[in-house]
C-alpha positions as CSV (number, residue, x, y, z in Angstrom):
1,X,1.7,15.8,22.9
2,X,-1.3,17.6,21.4
3,X,-2.0,17.3,17.7
4,X,-4.4,19.3,15.5
5,X,-6.5,17.0,13.3
6,X,-8.1,18.2,10.1
7,X,-10.8,16.2,8.2
8,X,-11.7,16.9,4.6
9,X,-14.7,16.1,2.4
10,X,-16.7,13.0,3.5
11,X,-14.3,12.5,6.4
12,X,-15.7,15.7,8.0
13,X,-19.2,14.0,8.1
14,X,-17.8,10.9,9.9
15,X,-15.8,12.9,12.5
16,X,-18.7,15.4,12.9
17,X,-16.2,18.3,12.6
18,X,-13.5,19.5,10.3
19,X,-11.0,20.1,13.1
20,X,-10.3,18.2,16.3
21,X,-7.4,18.0,18.7
22,X,-5.9,14.8,20.0
23,X,-3.6,14.1,22.9
24,X,-1.2,11.2,22.2
25,X,2.0,9.9,23.9
26,X,5.3,11.4,23.0
27,X,6.9,9.3,20.2
28,X,3.5,8.5,18.6
29,X,3.5,7.9,14.8
30,X,1.0,8.6,12.0
31,X,-0.2,5.0,12.5
32,X,-0.9,5.8,16.1
33,X,-3.0,8.8,15.4
34,X,-4.9,6.9,12.7
35,X,-5.6,4.2,15.3
36,X,-6.8,7.0,17.7
37,X,-9.2,8.2,15.1
38,X,-10.6,4.7,14.3
39,X,-11.0,4.0,18.0
40,X,-13.2,7.1,18.4
41,X,-14.9,6.9,15.0
42,X,-15.2,3.2,14.0
43,X,-16.6,4.1,10.5
44,X,-13.0,5.1,9.6
45,X,-11.7,1.6,10.0
46,X,-12.7,0.5,6.5
47,X,-12.2,3.8,4.6
48,X,-9.2,5.4,6.2
49,X,-6.7,3.2,4.5
50,X,-8.0,4.3,1.1
51,X,-7.3,8.0,1.7
52,X,-4.1,9.9,2.4
53,X,-2.7,11.4,5.6
54,X,-0.6,14.6,5.5
55,X,1.5,16.0,8.4
56,X,2.2,19.7,8.3
57,X,0.9,19.9,4.7
58,X,3.1,17.1,3.3
59,X,2.0,13.5,2.6
60,X,3.3,11.2,5.3
61,X,4.1,7.5,5.8
62,X,2.5,5.6,8.7
63,X,5.9,5.3,10.4
64,X,6.6,9.0,10.6
65,X,7.1,10.2,14.2
66,X,4.9,13.1,15.3
67,X,5.8,16.1,17.4
68,X,3.8,18.3,19.7
69,X,1.7,20.8,17.7
70,X,1.8,18.9,14.4
71,X,-1.1,19.3,12.1
72,X,-2.4,15.9,10.8
73,X,-4.8,16.1,7.8
74,X,-7.0,13.2,6.8
75,X,-8.1,13.2,3.1
76,X,-10.4,10.7,1.4
77,X,-9.5,9.4,-2.1
78,X,-10.3,11.9,-4.8
79,X,-11.5,11.3,-8.3
80,X,-12.1,13.5,-11.3
81,X,-9.9,15.2,-13.7
């Protein structure tokens, strides 16, 4: 399946782009796509767990199964008020 990956704020700098596509096996989960990102961009290993991941514009748990064409957004922790 093909996923659309979106990176925001400082994550864009690490990935070198604000948008990528990823091909993963059918039945992959949010945890699997996060591992895919870390495998390609090792700097994410330490900081990715501190941020949030959304699937199709809704925050998602790591166990959520993904479907072909899903949009997966990676957002760093935000501060401010």
